[in-house]
Structures are given as structure tokens and as C-alpha cells.
Backbone of each chain as nested JSON, in Angstrom:
{
  "chains": [
    {"id": "A", "residues": [
      {"number": 1, "name": "MET", "atoms": {"N": [98.207, 82.624, 34.31], "CA": [98.056, 84.001, 33.801], "C": [96.624, 84.211, 33.359]}},
      {"number": 2, "name": "THR", "atoms": {"N": [96.027, 85.27, 33.838], "CA": [94.64, 85.535, 33.433], "C": [94.634, 86.299, 32.12]}},
      {"number": 3, "name": "THR", "atoms": {"N": [93.698, 85.972, 31.289], "CA": [93.567, 86.717, 30.031], "C": [92.278, 87.521, 30.082]}},
      {"number": 4, "name": "SER", "atoms": {"N": [92.301, 88.65, 29.431], "CA": [91.112, 89.497, 29.466], "C": [90.026, 88.877, 28.597]}},
      {"number": 5, "name": "GLN", "atoms": {"N": [88.79, 89.32, 28.846], "CA": [87.661, 88.817, 28.06], "C": [87.867, 89.124, 26.585]}},
      {"number": 6, "name": "LYS", "atoms": {"N": [88.429, 90.306, 26.328], "CA": [88.682, 90.736, 24.948], "C": [89.632, 89.756, 24.265]}},
      {"number": 7, "name": "HIS", "atoms": {"N": [90.669, 89.361, 25.004], "CA": [91.643, 88.415, 24.492], "C": [90.966, 87.095, 24.169]}},
      {"number": 8, "name": "ARG", "atoms": {"N": [90.161, 86.618, 25.092], "CA": [89.476, 85.326, 24.907], "C": [88.522, 85.406, 23.721]}},
      {"number": 9, "name": "ASP", "atoms": {"N": [87.806, 86.542, 23.614], "CA": [86.876, 86.707, 22.492], "C": [87.627, 86.717, 21.175]}},
      {"number": 10, "name": "PHE", "atoms": {"N": [88.752, 87.417, 21.142], "CA": [89.547, 87.547, 19.916], "C": [90.019, 86.18, 19.434]}},
      {"number": 11, "name": "VAL", "atoms": {"N": [90.514, 85.392, 20.384], "CA": [91.067, 84.085, 20.031], "C": [89.971, 83.117, 19.624]}},
      {"number": 12, "name": "ALA", "atoms": {"N": [88.794, 83.25, 20.243], "CA": [87.72, 82.283, 20.0], "C": [87.097, 82.423, 18.628]}},
      {"number": 13, "name": "GLU", "atoms": {"N": [87.088, 83.621, 18.067], "CA": [86.382, 83.819, 16.799], "C": [87.336, 83.771, 15.612]}},
      {"number": 14, "name": "PRO", "atoms": {"N": [86.85, 83.235, 14.473], "CA": [87.689, 83.273, 13.276], "C": [88.06, 84.709, 12.974]}},
      {"number": 15, "name": "MET", "atoms": {"N": [89.3, 84.915, 12.586], "CA": [89.76, 86.272, 12.355], "C": [89.347, 86.708, 10.974]}},
      {"number": 16, "name": "GLY", "atoms": {"N": [88.57, 87.709, 10.9], "CA": [88.112, 88.099, 9.582], "C": [88.012, 89.575, 9.457]}},
      {"number": 17, "name": "GLU", "atoms": {"N": [86.802, 90.057, 9.466], "CA": [86.593, 91.443, 9.129], "C": [86.328, 92.342, 10.332]}},
      {"number": 18, "name": "GLU", "atoms": {"N": [86.395, 91.814, 11.539], "CA": [86.042, 92.664, 12.676], "C": [87.118, 93.736, 12.868]}},
      {"number": 19, "name": "PRO", "atoms": {"N": [86.708, 94.942, 13.27], "CA": [87.677, 96.029, 13.43], "C": [88.678, 95.689, 14.529]}},
      {"number": 20, "name": "VAL", "atoms": {"N": [89.892, 96.2, 14.388], "CA": [90.92, 95.961, 15.386], "C": [90.564, 96.728, 16.644]}},
      {"number": 21, "name": "GLY", "atoms": {"N": [90.432, 96.036, 17.754], "CA": [89.929, 96.673, 18.977], "C": [90.937, 97.524, 19.704]}},
      {"number": 22, "name": "ILE", "atoms": {"N": [92.076, 96.902, 20.016], "CA": [92.988, 97.485, 21.007], "C": [93.529, 98.856, 20.628]}},
      {"number": 23, "name": "LEU", "atoms": {"N": [94.115, 98.986, 19.479], "CA": [94.683, 100.273, 19.063], "C": [93.919, 100.738, 17.838]}},
      {"number": 24, "name": "GLY", "atoms": {"N": [92.668, 100.369, 17.86], "CA": [91.795, 100.483, 16.69], "C": [91.878, 101.758, 15.899]}},
      {"number": 25, "name": "LYS", "atoms": {"N": [91.602, 102.857, 16.571], "CA": [91.52, 104.115, 15.846], "C": [92.803, 104.437, 15.084]}},
      {"number": 26, "name": "LYS", "atoms": {"N": [93.931, 104.322, 15.771], "CA": [95.212, 104.696, 15.156], "C": [95.561, 103.778, 13.996]}},
      {"number": 27, "name": "LEU", "atoms": {"N": [95.334, 102.494, 14.184], "CA": [95.623, 101.544, 13.111], "C": [94.715, 101.794, 11.922]}},
      {"number": 28, "name": "GLU", "atoms": {"N": [93.444, 102.101, 12.226], "CA": [92.471, 102.395, 11.163], "C": [92.939, 103.549, 10.312]}},
      {"number": 29, "name": "GLU", "atoms": {"N": [93.447, 104.593, 10.98], "CA": [93.91, 105.789, 10.257], "C": [95.028, 105.452, 9.284]}},
      {"number": 30, "name": "ARG", "atoms": {"N": [95.792, 104.418, 9.601], "CA": [96.92, 104.044, 8.752], "C": [96.577, 102.886, 7.811]}},
      {"number": 31, "name": "GLY", "atoms": {"N": [95.301, 102.603, 7.683], "CA": [94.87, 101.593, 6.706], "C": [94.797, 100.175, 7.239]}},
      {"number": 32, "name": "PHE", "atoms": {"N": [95.111, 100.003, 8.534], "CA": [95.032, 98.658, 9.106], "C": [93.695, 98.511, 9.819]}},
      {"number": 33, "name": "ASP", "atoms": {"N": [92.641, 98.539, 9.045], "CA": [91.319, 98.636, 9.644], "C": [90.669, 97.292, 9.959]}},
      {"number": 34, "name": "LYS", "atoms": {"N": [91.292, 96.21, 9.537], "CA": [90.725, 94.907, 9.832], "C": [91.77, 94.036, 10.529]}},
      {"number": 35, "name": "ALA", "atoms": {"N": [91.302, 93.16, 11.386], "CA": [92.227, 92.272, 12.111], "C": [93.091, 91.472, 11.158]}},
      {"number": 36, "name": "CYS", "atoms": {"N": [92.496, 91.077, 10.005], "CA": [93.273, 90.232, 9.091], "C": [94.43, 91.006, 8.448]}},
      {"number": 37, "name": "VAL", "atoms": {"N": [94.311, 92.35, 8.391], "CA": [95.412, 93.139, 7.832], "C": [96.567, 93.206, 8.834]}},
      {"number": 38, "name": "VAL", "atoms": {"N": [96.223, 93.349, 10.13], "CA": [97.251, 93.327, 11.174], "C": [97.896, 91.944, 11.217]}},
      {"number": 39, "name": "LEU", "atoms": {"N": [97.075, 90.914, 11.022], "CA": [97.608, 89.549, 10.941], "C": [98.59, 89.446, 9.784]}},
      {"number": 40, "name": "GLY", "atoms": {"N": [98.23, 90.053, 8.646], "CA": [99.112, 90.055, 7.483], "C": [100.467, 90.644, 7.824]}},
      {"number": 41, "name": "GLN", "atoms": {"N": [100.461, 91.766, 8.543], "CA": [101.709, 92.418, 8.95], "C": [102.522, 91.472, 9.823]}},
      {"number": 42, "name": "PHE", "atoms": {"N": [101.843, 90.807, 10.735], "CA": [102.491, 89.855, 11.648], "C": [103.15, 88.714, 10.865]}},
      {"number": 43, "name": "LEU", "atoms": {"N": [102.445, 88.185, 9.873], "CA": [102.981, 87.076, 9.084], "C": [104.157, 87.511, 8.23]}},
      {"number": 44, "name": "VAL", "atoms": {"N": [104.056, 88.716, 7.655], "CA": [105.138, 89.234, 6.821], "C": [106.403, 89.441, 7.657]}},
      {"number": 45, "name": "LEU", "atoms": {"N": [106.219, 89.714, 8.946], "CA": [107.351, 89.838, 9.862], "C": [107.738, 88.485, 10.449]}},
      {"number": 46, "name": "LYS", "atoms": {"N": [107.281, 87.423, 9.771], "CA": [107.637, 86.043, 10.116], "C": [107.28, 85.661, 11.543]}},
      {"number": 47, "name": "LYS", "atoms": {"N": [106.166, 86.236, 12.024], "CA": [105.607, 85.93, 13.349], "C": [106.622, 86.229, 14.462]}},
      {"number": 48, "name": "ASP", "atoms": {"N": [107.529, 87.177, 14.189], "CA": [108.567, 87.514, 15.149], "C": [108.096, 88.633, 16.082]}},
      {"number": 49, "name": "GLU", "atoms": {"N": [108.181, 88.385, 17.379], "CA": [107.637, 89.314, 18.368], "C": [108.265, 90.708, 18.323]}},
      {"number": 50, "name": "ASP", "atoms": {"N": [109.604, 90.754, 18.336], "CA": [110.267, 92.061, 18.444], "C": [109.975, 92.985, 17.262]}},
      {"number": 51, "name": "PRO", "atoms": {"N": [110.178, 92.512, 16.02], "CA": [109.867, 93.396, 14.888], "C": [108.397, 93.819, 14.875]}},
      {"number": 52, "name": "PHE", "atoms": {"N": [107.495, 92.913, 15.278], "CA": [106.077, 93.26, 15.263], "C": [105.761, 94.347, 16.283]}},
      {"number": 53, "name": "GLN", "atoms": {"N": [106.314, 94.207, 17.469], "CA": [106.082, 95.223, 18.501], "C": [106.694, 96.551, 18.094]}},
      {"number": 54, "name": "GLU", "atoms": {"N": [107.876, 96.486, 17.464], "CA": [108.521, 97.7, 16.963], "C": [107.623, 98.377, 15.929]}},
      {"number": 55, "name": "TRP", "atoms": {"N": [107.065, 97.576, 15.039], "CA": [106.189, 98.09, 13.998], "C": [104.964, 98.757, 14.611]}},
      {"number": 56, "name": "LEU", "atoms": {"N": [104.416, 98.12, 15.628], "CA": [103.221, 98.638, 16.291], "C": [103.522, 99.978, 16.958]}},
      {"number": 57, "name": "LYS", "atoms": {"N": [104.658, 100.05, 17.626], "CA": [105.054, 101.291, 18.305], "C": [105.261, 102.383, 17.263]}},
      {"number": 58, "name": "HIS", "atoms": {"N": [105.931, 102.014, 16.167], "CA": [106.272, 102.986, 15.14], "C": [105.036, 103.46, 14.381]}},
      {"number": 59, "name": "THR", "atoms": {"N": [104.115, 102.527, 14.122], "CA": [102.948, 102.833, 13.291], "C": [101.891, 103.642, 14.034]}},
      {"number": 60, "name": "CYS", "atoms": {"N": [101.641, 103.278, 15.291], "CA": [100.555, 103.969, 15.975], "C": [100.901, 104.361, 17.4]}},
      {"number": 61, "name": "GLY", "atoms": {"N": [102.16, 104.435, 17.693], "CA": [102.572, 104.935, 19.001], "C": [102.124, 104.074, 20.157]}},
      {"number": 62, "name": "ALA", "atoms": {"N": [101.95, 102.774, 19.904], "CA": [101.554, 101.874, 20.993], "C": [102.643, 101.856, 22.052]}},
      {"number": 63, "name": "ASN", "atoms": {"N": [102.224, 101.833, 23.33], "CA": [103.242, 101.694, 24.358], "C": [103.577, 100.215, 24.524]}},
      {"number": 64, "name": "ALA", "atoms": {"N": [104.544, 99.929, 25.387], "CA": [105.043, 98.553, 25.531], "C": [103.918, 97.598, 25.906]}},
      {"number": 65, "name": "LYS", "atoms": {"N": [103.046, 98.009, 26.836], "CA": [101.976, 97.114, 27.298], "C": [100.987, 96.824, 26.179]}},
      {"number": 66, "name": "GLN", "atoms": {"N": [100.591, 97.887, 25.446], "CA": [99.62, 97.721, 24.365], "C": [100.162, 96.802, 23.284]}},
      {"number": 67, "name": "SER", "atoms": {"N": [101.428, 97.033, 22.906], "CA": [101.966, 96.225, 21.813], "C": [102.157, 94.783, 22.276]}},
      {"number": 68, "name": "GLN", "atoms": {"N": [102.482, 94.588, 23.542], "CA": [102.621, 93.217, 24.064], "C": [101.273, 92.512, 24.086]}},
      {"number": 69, "name": "ASP", "atoms": {"N": [100.24, 93.25, 24.47], "CA": [98.879, 92.679, 24.489], "C": [98.45, 92.282, 23.095]}},
      {"number": 70, "name": "CYS", "atoms": {"N": [98.712, 93.165, 22.146], "CA": [98.323, 92.907, 20.753], "C": [99.065, 91.688, 20.228]}},
      {"number": 71, "name": "PHE", "atoms": {"N": [100.355, 91.653, 20.518], "CA": [101.152, 90.518, 20.083], "C": [100.659, 89.237, 20.735]}},
      {"number": 72, "name": "GLY", "atoms": {"N": [100.289, 89.339, 22.013], "CA": [99.838, 88.179, 22.768], "C": [98.669, 87.459, 22.144]}},
      {"number": 73, "name": "CYS", "atoms": {"N": [97.772, 88.219, 21.516], "CA": [96.601, 87.611, 20.872], "C": [96.973, 86.841, 19.623]}},
      {"number": 74, "name": "LEU", "atoms": {"N": [97.948, 87.364, 18.88], "CA": [98.155, 86.878, 17.521], "C": [98.629, 85.434, 17.398]}},
      {"number": 75, "name": "PRO", "atoms": {"N": [99.676, 85.012, 18.125], "CA": [100.104, 83.622, 17.948], "C": [98.988, 82.63, 18.247]}},
      {"number": 76, "name": "GLU", "atoms": {"N": [98.173, 82.909, 19.288], "CA": [97.069, 81.996, 19.59], "C": [96.065, 81.982, 18.467]}},
      {"number": 77, "name": "GLY", "atoms": {"N": [95.775, 83.17, 17.915], "CA": [94.866, 83.245, 16.773], "C": [95.437, 82.461, 15.61]}},
      {"number": 78, "name": "CYS", "atoms": {"N": [96.757, 82.576, 15.418], "CA": [97.426, 81.869, 14.344], "C": [97.291, 80.365, 14.5]}},
      {"number": 79, "name": "ASP", "atoms": {"N": [97.554, 79.871, 15.696], "CA": [97.493, 78.42, 15.908], "C": [96.115, 77.885, 15.579]}},
      {"number": 80, "name": "ALA", "atoms": {"N": [95.099, 78.657, 15.924], "CA": [93.734, 78.186, 15.696], "C": [93.415, 78.089, 14.205]}},
      {"number": 81, "name": "PHE", "atoms": {"N": [93.914, 79.036, 13.413], "CA": [93.46, 79.085, 12.021], "C": [94.545, 78.884, 10.996]}},
      {"number": 82, "name": "LEU", "atoms": {"N": [95.795, 79.007, 11.398], "CA": [96.86, 78.782, 10.438], "C": [97.422, 77.366, 10.6]}}
    ]},
    {"id": "B", "residues": [
      {"number": 1, "name": "THR", "atoms": {"N": [83.145, 76.872, 4.177], "CA": [83.772, 75.601, 3.736], "C": [83.298, 75.263, 2.334]}},
      {"number": 2, "name": "LEU", "atoms": {"N": [84.129, 74.493, 1.608], "CA": [83.837, 74.197, 0.209], "C": [83.121, 72.866, 0.088]}},
      {"number": 3, "name": "GLY", "atoms": {"N": [82.167, 72.833, -0.836], "CA": [81.444, 71.583, -1.06], "C": [82.199, 70.69, -2.027]}},
      {"number": 4, "name": "ILE", "atoms": {"N": [81.692, 69.505, -2.218], "CA": [82.351, 68.529, -3.108], "C": [82.414, 69.08, -4.531]}},
      {"number": 5, "name": "LYS", "atoms": {"N": [81.323, 69.753, -4.93], "CA": [81.249, 70.287, -6.296], "C": [82.379, 71.266, -6.571]}},
      {"number": 6, "name": "GLU", "atoms": {"N": [82.612, 72.19, -5.594], "CA": [83.65, 73.193, -5.785], "C": [85.026, 72.531, -5.823]}},
      {"number": 7, "name": "MET", "atoms": {"N": [85.225, 71.563, -4.937], "CA": [86.53, 70.907, -4.847], "C": [86.871, 70.203, -6.154]}},
      {"number": 8, "name": "ASP", "atoms": {"N": [85.836, 69.678, -6.855], "CA": [86.052, 68.946, -8.097], "C": [86.732, 69.797, -9.16]}},
      {"number": 9, "name": "HIS", "atoms": {"N": [86.432, 71.099, -9.161], "CA": [86.94, 71.964, -10.213], "C": [88.35, 72.435, -9.934]}},
      {"number": 10, "name": "MET", "atoms": {"N": [88.869, 72.058, -8.783], "CA": [90.185, 72.558, -8.403], "C": [91.287, 71.643, -8.865]}},
      {"number": 11, "name": "SER", "atoms": {"N": [92.451, 72.248, -9.067], "CA": [93.619, 71.429, -9.372], "C": [93.973, 70.634, -8.109]}},
      {"number": 12, "name": "PRO", "atoms": {"N": [94.625, 69.475, -8.276], "CA": [95.025, 68.681, -7.102], "C": [95.876, 69.499, -6.136]}},
      {"number": 13, "name": "ARG", "atoms": {"N": [96.702, 70.384, -6.707], "CA": [97.59, 71.196, -5.884], "C": [96.8, 72.177, -5.008]}},
      {"number": 14, "name": "LEU", "atoms": {"N": [95.794, 72.789, -5.64], "CA": [94.957, 73.732, -4.895], "C": [94.17, 72.995, -3.826]}},
      {"number": 15, "name": "ARG", "atoms": {"N": [93.633, 71.846, -4.214], "CA": [92.856, 71.046, -3.261], "C": [93.725, 70.663, -2.059]}},
      {"number": 16, "name": "ALA", "atoms": {"N": [94.97, 70.254, -2.339], "CA": [95.884, 69.862, -1.258], "C": [96.159, 71.05, -0.345]}},
      {"number": 17, "name": "PHE", "atoms": {"N": [96.353, 72.229, -0.937], "CA": [96.676, 73.415, -0.155], "C": [95.519, 73.817, 0.745]}},
      {"number": 18, "name": "LEU", "atoms": {"N": [94.297, 73.6, 0.26], "CA": [93.118, 74.003, 1.014], "C": [92.649, 72.955, 2.014]}},
      {"number": 19, "name": "SER", "atoms": {"N": [93.277, 71.776, 1.956], "CA": [92.752, 70.675, 2.766], "C": [93.212, 70.725, 4.217]}},
      {"number": 20, "name": "GLU", "atoms": {"N": [94.187, 71.582, 4.518], "CA": [94.655, 71.651, 5.907], "C": [95.229, 73.037, 6.208]}},
      {"number": 21, "name": "PRO", "atoms": {"N": [95.377, 73.383, 7.497], "CA": [95.965, 74.682, 7.841], "C": [97.332, 74.855, 7.192]}},
      {"number": 22, "name": "ILE", "atoms": {"N": [97.693, 76.117, 7.009], "CA": [98.898, 76.461, 6.25], "C": [100.186, 76.058, 6.969]}},
      {"number": 23, "name": "GLY", "atoms": {"N": [100.172, 76.107, 8.284], "CA": [101.331, 75.698, 9.085], "C": [102.632, 76.316, 8.61]}},
      {"number": 24, "name": "GLU", "atoms": {"N": [103.634, 75.459, 8.502], "CA": [104.974, 75.904, 8.105], "C": [105.313, 75.463, 6.681]}},
      {"number": 25, "name": "LYS", "atoms": {"N": [104.295, 75.319, 5.846], "CA": [104.533, 74.877, 4.46], "C": [105.439, 75.863, 3.744]}},
      {"number": 26, "name": "ASP", "atoms": {"N": [106.321, 75.34, 2.903], "CA": [107.168, 76.2, 2.099], "C": [106.322, 76.927, 1.054]}},
      {"number": 27, "name": "VAL", "atoms": {"N": [106.857, 78.034, 0.56], "CA": [106.111, 78.874, -0.369], "C": [105.744, 78.134, -1.653]}},
      {"number": 28, "name": "CYS", "atoms": {"N": [106.539, 77.132, -2.024], "CA": [106.261, 76.394, -3.27], "C": [104.97, 75.582, -3.193]}},
      {"number": 29, "name": "TRP", "atoms": {"N": [104.392, 75.441, -1.99], "CA": [103.134, 74.722, -1.847], "C": [101.953, 75.517, -2.394]}},
      {"number": 30, "name": "VAL", "atoms": {"N": [102.112, 76.843, -2.441], "CA": [101.001, 77.677, -2.916], "C": [100.761, 77.388, -4.394]}},
      {"number": 31, "name": "ASP", "atoms": {"N": [99.524, 77.105, -4.763], "CA": [99.189, 76.818, -6.15], "C": [99.563, 77.99, -7.041]}},
      {"number": 32, "name": "GLY", "atoms": {"N": [100.262, 77.701, -8.149], "CA": [100.66, 78.765, -9.069], "C": [102.123, 79.149, -8.904]}},
      {"number": 33, "name": "ILE", "atoms": {"N": [102.733, 78.799, -7.787], "CA": [104.14, 79.164, -7.559], "C": [105.027, 78.091, -8.186]}},
      {"number": 34, "name": "SER", "atoms": {"N": [105.638, 78.446, -9.304], "CA": [106.535, 77.518, -9.99], "C": [107.849, 77.418, -9.216]}},
      {"number": 35, "name": "HIS", "atoms": {"N": [108.654, 76.46, -9.631], "CA": [109.96, 76.261, -8.987], "C": [110.813, 77.526, -9.094]}},
      {"number": 36, "name": "GLU", "atoms": {"N": [110.818, 78.129, -10.295], "CA": [111.629, 79.336, -10.526], "C": [111.125, 80.504, -9.672]}},
      {"number": 37, "name": "LEU", "atoms": {"N": [109.807, 80.658, -9.628], "CA": [109.223, 81.746, -8.842], "C": [109.499, 81.538, -7.361]}},
      {"number": 38, "name": "ALA", "atoms": {"N": [109.464, 80.29, -6.929], "CA": [109.754, 79.979, -5.519], "C": [111.178, 80.405, -5.17]}},
      {"number": 39, "name": "ILE", "atoms": {"N": [112.11, 80.163, -6.096], "CA": [113.506, 80.567, -5.868], "C": [113.599, 82.084, -5.721]}},
      {"number": 40, "name": "ASN", "atoms": {"N": [112.916, 82.805, -6.629], "CA": [112.89, 84.279, -6.54], "C": [112.355, 84.739, -5.198]}},
      {"number": 41, "name": "LEU", "atoms": {"N": [111.277, 84.114, -4.774], "CA": [110.632, 84.504, -3.518], "C": [111.534, 84.211, -2.325]}},
      {"number": 42, "name": "VAL", "atoms": {"N": [112.168, 83.055, -2.361], "CA": [113.05, 82.678, -1.244], "C": [114.229, 83.643, -1.149]}},
      {"number": 43, "name": "THR", "atoms": {"N": [114.751, 84.085, -2.293], "CA": [115.869, 85.06, -2.256], "C": [115.423, 86.373, -1.631]}},
      {"number": 44, "name": "LYS", "atoms": {"N": [114.102, 86.654, -1.731], "CA": [113.573, 87.87, -1.118], "C": [113.165, 87.632, 0.336]}},
      {"number": 45, "name": "GLY", "atoms": {"N": [113.441, 86.433, 0.843], "CA": [113.089, 86.129, 2.23], "C": [111.689, 85.573, 2.403]}},
      {"number": 46, "name": "ILE", "atoms": {"N": [110.997, 85.368, 1.262], "CA": [109.628, 84.825, 1.35], "C": [109.725, 83.325, 1.118]}},
      {"number": 47, "name": "ASN", "atoms": {"N": [110.102, 82.608, 2.169], "CA": [110.33, 81.172, 2.023], "C": [109.141, 80.326, 2.488]}},
      {"number": 48, "name": "LYS", "atoms": {"N": [108.21, 80.93, 3.234], "CA": [107.065, 80.169, 3.746], "C": [105.768, 80.669, 3.132]}},
      {"number": 49, "name": "ALA", "atoms": {"N": [104.815, 79.753, 2.965], "CA": [103.518, 80.109, 2.391], "C": [102.82, 81.175, 3.23]}},
      {"number": 50, "name": "TYR", "atoms": {"N": [102.998, 81.11, 4.573], "CA": [102.275, 82.06, 5.421], "C": [102.76, 83.495, 5.208]}},
      {"number": 51, "name": "ILE", "atoms": {"N": [104.015, 83.656, 4.752], "CA": [104.521, 85.015, 4.488], "C": [103.813, 85.584, 3.252]}},
      {"number": 52, "name": "LEU", "atoms": {"N": [103.634, 84.736, 2.243], "CA": [102.927, 85.173, 1.038], "C": [101.474, 85.503, 1.375]}},
      {"number": 53, "name": "LEU", "atoms": {"N": [100.896, 84.68, 2.255], "CA": [99.539, 84.949, 2.724], "C": [99.487, 86.301, 3.43]}},
      {"number": 54, "name": "GLY", "atoms": {"N": [100.511, 86.57, 4.253], "CA": [100.597, 87.843, 4.967], "C": [100.592, 89.022, 4.006]}},
      {"number": 55, "name": "GLN", "atoms": {"N": [101.359, 88.884, 2.924], "CA": [101.412, 89.941, 1.909], "C": [100.034, 90.154, 1.301]}},
      {"number": 56, "name": "PHE", "atoms": {"N": [99.339, 89.065, 1.029], "CA": [97.989, 89.125, 0.46], "C": [97.03, 89.851, 1.401]}},
      {"number": 57, "name": "LEU", "atoms": {"N": [97.14, 89.542, 2.692], "CA": [96.279, 90.182, 3.693], "C": [96.609, 91.668, 3.823]}},
      {"number": 58, "name": "LEU", "atoms": {"N": [97.913, 91.988, 3.786], "CA": [98.355, 93.383, 3.878], "C": [97.771, 94.211, 2.747]}},
      {"number": 59, "name": "MET", "atoms": {"N": [97.553, 93.547, 1.612], "CA": [96.973, 94.243, 0.469], "C": [95.453, 94.145, 0.487]}},
      {"number": 60, "name": "HIS", "atoms": {"N": [94.923, 93.893, 1.67], "CA": [93.471, 93.829, 1.856], "C": [92.806, 92.797, 0.954]}},
      {"number": 61, "name": "LYS", "atoms": {"N": [93.543, 91.737, 0.69], "CA": [93.047, 90.63, -0.155], "C": [92.614, 91.124, -1.54]}},
      {"number": 62, "name": "ASN", "atoms": {"N": [93.235, 92.235, -1.974], "CA": [92.959, 92.751, -3.315], "C": [93.773, 91.944, -4.316]}},
      {"number": 63, "name": "GLU", "atoms": {"N": [93.08, 91.133, -5.113], "CA": [93.787, 90.212, -6.003], "C": [94.602, 90.945, -7.058]}},
      {"number": 64, "name": "ALA", "atoms": {"N": [94.018, 91.993, -7.638], "CA": [94.716, 92.726, -8.703], "C": [96.018, 93.332, -8.175]}},
      {"number": 65, "name": "GLU", "atoms": {"N": [95.934, 93.921, -6.979], "CA": [97.111, 94.549, -6.387], "C": [98.174, 93.513, -6.065]}},
      {"number": 66, "name": "PHE", "atoms": {"N": [97.731, 92.39, -5.511], "CA": [98.653, 91.313, -5.171], "C": [99.332, 90.775, -6.426]}},
      {"number": 67, "name": "GLN", "atoms": {"N": [98.538, 90.572, -7.48], "CA": [99.094, 90.051, -8.729], "C": [100.126, 91.025, -9.297]}},
      {"number": 68, "name": "ARG", "atoms": {"N": [99.81, 92.319, -9.269], "CA": [100.74, 93.336, -9.784], "C": [102.06, 93.264, -9.032]}},
      {"number": 69, "name": "TRP", "atoms": {"N": [101.974, 93.151, -7.709], "CA": [103.178, 93.08, -6.885], "C": [103.999, 91.833, -7.207]}},
      {"number": 70, "name": "LEU", "atoms": {"N": [103.302, 90.692, -7.346], "CA": [103.993, 89.43, -7.606], "C": [104.705, 89.49, -8.965]}},
      {"number": 71, "name": "ILE", "atoms": {"N": [104.058, 90.121, -9.944], "CA": [104.644, 90.221, -11.285], "C": [105.808, 91.211, -11.286]}},
      {"number": 72, "name": "CYS", "atoms": {"N": [105.559, 92.404, -10.741], "CA": [106.578, 93.469, -10.822], "C": [107.756, 93.257, -9.886]}},
      {"number": 73, "name": "CYS", "atoms": {"N": [107.473, 92.802, -8.673], "CA": [108.539, 92.715, -7.668], "C": [109.169, 91.337, -7.549]}},
      {"number": 74, "name": "CYS", "atoms": {"N": [108.462, 90.307, -8.024], "CA": [108.975, 88.95, -7.812], "C": [109.174, 88.182, -9.106]}},
      {"number": 75, "name": "GLY", "atoms": {"N": [108.848, 88.795, -10.231], "CA": [109.097, 88.149, -11.52], "C": [108.113, 87.058, -11.894]}},
      {"number": 76, "name": "ALA", "atoms": {"N": [106.912, 87.101, -11.324], "CA": [105.902, 86.101, -11.668], "C": [105.337, 86.371, -13.058]}},
      {"number": 77, "name": "THR", "atoms": {"N": [104.871, 85.316, -13.721], "CA": [104.111, 85.506, -14.963], "C": [102.674, 85.836, -14.562]}},
      {"number": 78, "name": "GLU", "atoms": {"N": [101.896, 86.283, -15.56], "CA": [100.498, 86.622, -15.281], "C": [99.745, 85.401, -14.773]}},
      {"number": 79, "name": "CYS", "atoms": {"N": [100.024, 84.272, -15.389], "CA": [99.347, 83.031, -15.019], "C": [99.674, 82.639, -13.585]}},
      {"number": 80, "name": "GLU", "atoms": {"N": [100.948, 82.71, -13.243], "CA": [101.371, 82.372, -11.886], "C": [100.708, 83.3, -10.871]}},
      {"number": 81, "name": "ALA", "atoms": {"N": [100.673, 84.585, -11.214], "CA": [100.093, 85.582, -10.311], "C": [98.605, 85.314, -10.095]}},
      {"number": 82, "name": "GLN", "atoms": {"N": [97.914, 84.985, -11.176], "CA": [96.466, 84.738, -11.065], "C": [96.183, 83.478, -10.264]}},
      {"number": 83, "name": "GLN", "atoms": {"N": [96.935, 82.436, -10.538], "CA": [96.718, 81.174, -9.829], "C": [96.998, 81.309, -8.348]}},
      {"number": 84, "name": "SER", "atoms": {"N": [98.095, 81.991, -8.011], "CA": [98.455, 82.088, -6.593], "C": [97.517, 83.023, -5.843]}},
      {"number": 85, "name": "SER", "atoms": {"N": [97.083, 84.12, -6.482], "CA": [96.152, 85.008, -5.777], "C": [94.808, 84.298, -5.58]}},
      {"number": 86, "name": "ASN", "atoms": {"N": [94.41, 83.501, -6.575], "CA": [93.18, 82.727, -6.415], "C": [93.312, 81.719, -5.275]}},
      {"number": 87, "name": "CYS", "atoms": {"N": [94.47, 81.089, -5.214], "CA": [94.738, 80.104, -4.163], "C": [94.616, 80.747, -2.776]}},
      {"number": 88, "name": "LEU", "atoms": {"N": [95.237, 81.912, -2.613], "CA": [95.212, 82.584, -1.31], "C": [93.816, 83.109, -0.987]}},
      {"number": 89, "name": "LYS", "atoms": {"N": [93.121, 83.561, -2.009], "CA": [91.738, 84.026, -1.817], "C": [90.872, 82.863, -1.325]}},
      {"number": 90, "name": "GLU", "atoms": {"N": [91.019, 81.705, -1.956], "CA": [90.252, 80.526, -1.555], "C": [90.614, 80.099, -0.141]}},
      {"number": 91, "name": "TRP", "atoms": {"N": [91.923, 80.183, 0.186], "CA": [92.358, 79.806, 1.526], "C": [91.703, 80.703, 2.571]}},
      {"number": 92, "name": "CYS", "atoms": {"N": [91.68, 82.005, 2.296], "CA": [91.049, 82.95, 3.229], "C": [89.568, 82.631, 3.4]}},
      {"number": 93, "name": "ALA", "atoms": {"N": [88.917, 82.276, 2.308], "CA": [87.49, 81.957, 2.374], "C": [87.26, 80.725, 3.253]}},
      {"number": 94, "name": "CYS", "atoms": {"N": [88.192, 79.796, 3.207], "CA": [88.051, 78.56, 3.989], "C": [88.399, 78.751, 5.464]}},
      {"number": 95, "name": "PHE", "atoms": {"N": [89.466, 79.499, 5.721], "CA": [90.044, 79.457, 7.054], "C": [89.877, 80.727, 7.887]}},
      {"number": 96, "name": "LEU", "atoms": {"N": [89.687, 81.882, 7.223], "CA": [89.616, 83.108, 8.015], "C": [88.184, 83.461, 8.369]}}
    ]}
  ]
}
């Protein structure tokens, strides 16, 4: 499976203060302006894919592909730093 | 990363928590979380340290807000709240 450059960049760097790229604007409007805040949401949902994707769709109207892409980055980011 | 000097001032529990990734550690591993508080947290479904970390991140790593939540919603004492928010703040500084 090929991963996008954005995905590779996201996973390679420590997750900190960089703005959320993929659904950035919408998440920003709802206060999720940093990657670590979206990570927080993911952890609070016990790293569970379905609730997280549901949350993403509900919070910023992400479609199935967008929410899957966003979810796809997170577990790898987690393994690297958690 | 923390130097030897900083590590010296830490409690053994905090040092242990910061010495490795959070993984699947139970919530009682977080410095400041007493046995009683851990029970309260587990009843609320917060059984792993990473879930508490998630809550801290959701609150934009605002220690005061996190402490207020831990005291009001989870029955923490002020001391427990301060110790655990400090622990999570230090963890973020090390790992994020």
C-alpha cells in the first residue's frame, strides 16, 4: 500500500504543535487546532477506529475517505511516540 | 529530553513514568494518581494512562483546566490533581 508524502511526513515528525493538515480548517474552527488535540480525542476514544471516524464525520463533516486517512496516520504516530 | 539534574528532583514514580513510552500502562502509573482516585477513574472508563493523557491533550495541555476537571469530575484532591497534571505536562515535554 502506498502512503502519501503527507502521511509519511506526519508519521516521521514528533507530534506537537503543527496545524492539522487534512481537515484543518474545519477542525480549527471547532478548537482542534493542533495535531496533539486531535490525538487527545483519539486517545480518549481508546484508539478505537469506528468511534473516532464517527467523531470526525460529526465534528467537521469529514467523508469516509478523509476520516479513514486521518485515522490511518494516528496509530502509526502513536506507536512512534506512545 | 531531561538532563540528570532535572531527573534528580523528581519522585521515583515520576521518573519511572517518564523513562519509557506510555504504552498500555494502567492509569495508576501516572504520578499523583492514588489507589482511590484510580478506582474512581476506572469506574468512569479511564483505566489506561493514555486515556488520561488524551484528556490532558484535549484540554490543550492547560494544567489549571485539567486539574479542575480531575477534582470536580473524578474526585481528586488538589495535590493529586497538581501532581498528575505536572506528570502529564512533563511527559508531553519529553515525548511529543
